C-alpha positions in Angstrom: -100.7 3.7 -50.0 -101.5 6.4 -47.6 -100.5 4.2 -44.7 -97.1 3.5 -46.3 -96.5 7.2 -47.0 -97.3 8.2 -43.5 -94.9 5.5 -42.2 -92.2 6.8 -44.4 -92.7 10.4 -43.3 -92.7 9.2 -39.7 -89.5 7.3 -40.2 -87.8 10.3 -41.8 -89.0 12.6 -39.0 -87.7 10.2 -36.4 -84.4 9.9 -38.1 -84.1 13.7 -38.1 -84.8 13.9 -34.4 -82.2 11.2 -33.7 -79.7 13.0 -35.8 -80.3 16.3 -34.0 -80.1 14.5 -30.6 -76.8 12.9 -31.5 -75.3 16.3 -32.5 -76.4 17.9 -29.3 -75.0 15.1 -27.1 -71.5 15.4 -28.8 -71.4 19.2 -28.2 -72.2 18.8 -24.5 -69.8 15.9 -23.8 -66.8 16.9 -21.6 -63.4 17.0 -23.3 -61.2 14.3 -21.8 -57.5 15.4 -21.8 -54.8 13.1 -22.9 -53.3 11.2 -19.9 -50.3 13.0 -18.5 -47.1 11.1 -17.6 -46.6 10.6 -13.9 -43.7 12.6 -12.4 -40.6 10.5 -12.1 -38.7 10.5 -8.8 -35.4 12.5 -8.8 -32.5 10.2 -8.7 -29.6 11.9 -7.0 -26.1 11.7 -8.4 -23.6 9.9 -6.2 -20.3 11.8 -6.0 -17.0 10.1 -5.1 -14.1 12.2 -3.9 -10.6 11.6 -2.5 -9.4 14.4 -0.2 -5.7 14.7 -0.6 -4.8 18.2 0.7 -2.8 19.1 -2.4 -4.2 22.7 -2.4 -3.3 23.7 1.1 -1.4 27.0 1.4 1.8 25.8 2.9 4.6 28.0 4.3 8.3 27.9 3.3 8.7 25.2 6.0 6.1 23.0 4.2 3.4 23.3 6.8 0.0 24.9 7.4 -1.5 25.1 10.9 -3.6 28.3 10.7 -2.7 32.0 10.7 -4.0 35.4 11.9 -6.5 35.7 9.1 -9.0 33.5 11.0 -11.7 34.6 13.4 -10.4 35.9 16.7 -11.1 33.6 19.7 -9.9 33.3 23.3 -7.6 30.4 24.1 -7.2 30.3 27.9 -6.7 34.0 28.1 -4.6 34.3 24.9 -5.7 35.7 21.6 -6.1 32.9 19.1 -7.5 32.5 15.6 -10.0 30.0 14.4 -9.0 29.0 10.8 -10.1 26.3 8.4 -8.8 24.5 5.4 -11.6 23.4 3.1 -11.5 20.8 0.3 -14.6 19.9 -1.7 -17.4 19.8 1.1 -15.0 18.9 3.9 -13.8 21.4 6.6 -10.6 21.0 8.6 -10.4 23.5 11.5 -7.3 24.7 13.2 -6.9 26.9 16.2 -3.7 29.0 16.0 -2.3 30.9 19.1 0.5 33.2 18.1 1.6 34.0 21.7 2.4 30.4 22.3 3.4 29.6 18.6 1.0 26.7 19.0 -1.9 25.1 17.2 -4.4 22.4 17.5 -6.8 20.7 15.0 -5.9 19.5 11.5 -2.7 20.8 10.0 -1.2 20.0 6.6 2.4 19.2 5.7 4.6 18.2 2.8 7.8 17.6 4.8 10.0 14.7 4.0 12.0 14.4 7.2 11.3 11.3 9.3 12.9 12.2 12.7 12.1 14.5 15.6 14.4 16.7 17.7 13.4 18.9 20.7 15.2 21.9 19.4 13.3 21.8 16.1 10.0 20.7 17.7 7.7 23.2 16.0 8.5 21.9 12.5 9.4 18.3 13.4 5.9 17.7 14.7 4.8 17.9 11.0 7.1 15.0 10.0 5.7 11.5 9.5 7.7 8.3 9.9 7.5 7.4 6.1 8.9 10.8 4.9 6.2 11.2 2.3 2.5 11.5 1.6 0.5 8.4 0.7 -0.1 10.0 -2.7 0.9 13.4 -4.1 3.0 15.7 -1.8 0.7 16.7 1.1 -0.7 14.9 4.1 -2.6 15.8 7.2 -1.3 16.0 10.7 -4.1 15.4 13.3 -3.5 17.0 16.8 -6.9 17.9 18.2 -8.4 19.4 21.4 -12.1 19.3 20.5 -11.8 20.3 16.8 -13.8 18.1 14.4 -13.7 17.4 10.7 -17.1 18.5 9.4 -19.0 18.0 6.2 -21.3 20.5 4.4 -23.8 17.6 3.8 -24.1 14.0 5.0 -21.4 11.8 3.6 -20.2 8.2 3.8 -16.6 7.8 4.6 -15.3 4.8 2.7 -11.8 4.8 4.2 -8.5 6.7 4.6 -4.8 6.1 4.9 -2.8 6.7 8.2 0.7 6.4 9.7 2.6 7.6 12.7 4.0 11.1 13.4 7.8 11.3 13.9 7.4 12.8 17.4 5.2 10.0 18.5 7.7 7.4 17.3 10.5 9.2 19.0 8.6 9.0 22.3 7.9 5.3 21.7 11.6 4.5 21.1 13.2 7.0 23.5 10.7 8.1 26.1 8.5 11.2 26.2 10.4 13.1 29.0 7.4 13.0 31.4 7.0 9.3 32.1 10.0 6.9 32.5 11.5 5.2 29.5 10.6 3.9 26.1 7.6 1.7 25.4 7.8 -1.7 27.1 5.8 -4.9 26.3 2.6 -3.7 27.9 2.6 -0.1 26.6 0.3 0.9 23.8 -1.1 3.9 21.9 -4.4 3.9 20.1 -6.2 6.6 18.0 -10.0 6.5 18.4 -12.2 8.0 15.7 -15.8 8.9 16.5 -18.4 9.4 13.7 -21.3 11.8 14.4 -24.6 10.7 12.6 -26.3 13.2 10.3 -29.7 12.5 11.9 -30.2 14.4 15.2 -32.3 11.6 16.6 -29.7 8.9 16.2 -27.3 8.5 19.1 -24.4 6.5 17.7 -21.7 6.0 20.4 -19.6 4.3 17.7 -15.9 4.3 17.9 -13.1 3.1 15.6 -9.9 2.1 17.3 -6.7 2.4 15.2 -3.6 0.8 17.0 -0.5 2.9 16.5 1.9 1.1 18.8 2.1 -1.9 21.0 5.3 -2.5 23.0 8.2 -1.8 20.7 6.1 -2.4 17.6 4.6 0.6 15.9 3.1 1.6 12.5 5.9 2.3 10.2 4.2 2.7 6.8 1.0 4.0 5.3 -1.8 1.7 6.2 -5.4 1.7 4.9 -8.4 1.9 7.2 -11.3 0.3 5.2 -14.7 1.6 6.4 -16.7 0.5 3.3 -18.7 -2.0 5.3 -18.9 0.0 8.6 -22.5 1.3 9.0 -21.5 3.8 11.6 -19.5 5.8 9.0 -22.4 6.1 6.6 -24.6 9.3 6.5 -22.5 11.2 9.0 -21.8 14.9 9.5 -18.6 15.0 11.5 -15.5 13.0 12.7 -13.8 13.5 16.0 -10.4 12.1 17.1 -9.1 11.0 20.5 -6.2 9.0 21.9 -5.8 6.3 24.5 -2.6 4.9 25.8 -0.6 3.5 28.7 1.9 6.3 29.3 0.1 8.8 31.5 0.5 11.2 34.4 -2.0 13.2 36.5 -2.8 15.4 33.4 -3.5 12.6 30.9 -1.5 10.9 28.2 2.2 11.8 27.9 2.9 10.2 24.6 2.5 12.8 21.8 -1.1 12.4 20.5 -0.7 12.7 16.8 -1.7 10.7 13.8 -1.0 11.5 10.1 -3.7 10.7 7.6 -4.1 11.0 3.8 -6.5 10.4 0.9 -9.8 10.4 2.8 -12.4 8.7 0.5 -15.9 9.9 0.7 -19.2 9.7 -1.2 -22.3 11.8 -1.0 -25.5 12.6 -2.9 -26.0 15.6 -5.2 -29.6 16.5 -6.4 -30.3 18.6 -9.4 -30.9 21.7 -7.4 -27.4 21.4 -5.9 
């Protein structure tokens, strides 16, 4: 009996020690926090815009080609003004020189006349051959000497509409006054568009050729330039315009170097912080 009692006391004592040890171990165990969800990547919103020039501040003649509110610059010894029309994230610069009543860059027009006359040259250069915009009332007249369309952030240009300027067509049909005669079978005029990549380390060299005239045939309506599958127009920061043609003298092209464009379709990314 004594032996059994001792065994029972030993068992009770051992149980007590085990219980105490168990409590101490729980109190000293580290607290494991609940697992936190992994941060999700920010998915930028894709914005699609069509630039249609409907908000441009046109004059009574239905044109905008800069004014004296821009920054003063020198234009071959004459005071000029660097102006810009902006729509969404797109900038269209114009250099306006009052002393010459001249401009270069990207003008806007809503004129409906389709012809050109030398005595009304200043306004008639803003006429396009169709007599209307592609959509809405306004369209852009491109006549550049180094000016570029620029974007506030990288964009993809999906396409745009284009047609001929009335002055250009008059030169094709009647001659330009500096080189002999109208366009013959071998004569041509081409607008060239150069995209500038957004990445500084990418050297593109890409060029898009838009035929405006070949012989007596010329663009007479609004035509669509589809760039949706052209990689060179993805993720760009600027567009430049130039012209190539057969009618030339010692100073360059003599055909009026204009193109009218409308409804430029772009897309770009917008993050939450924007």
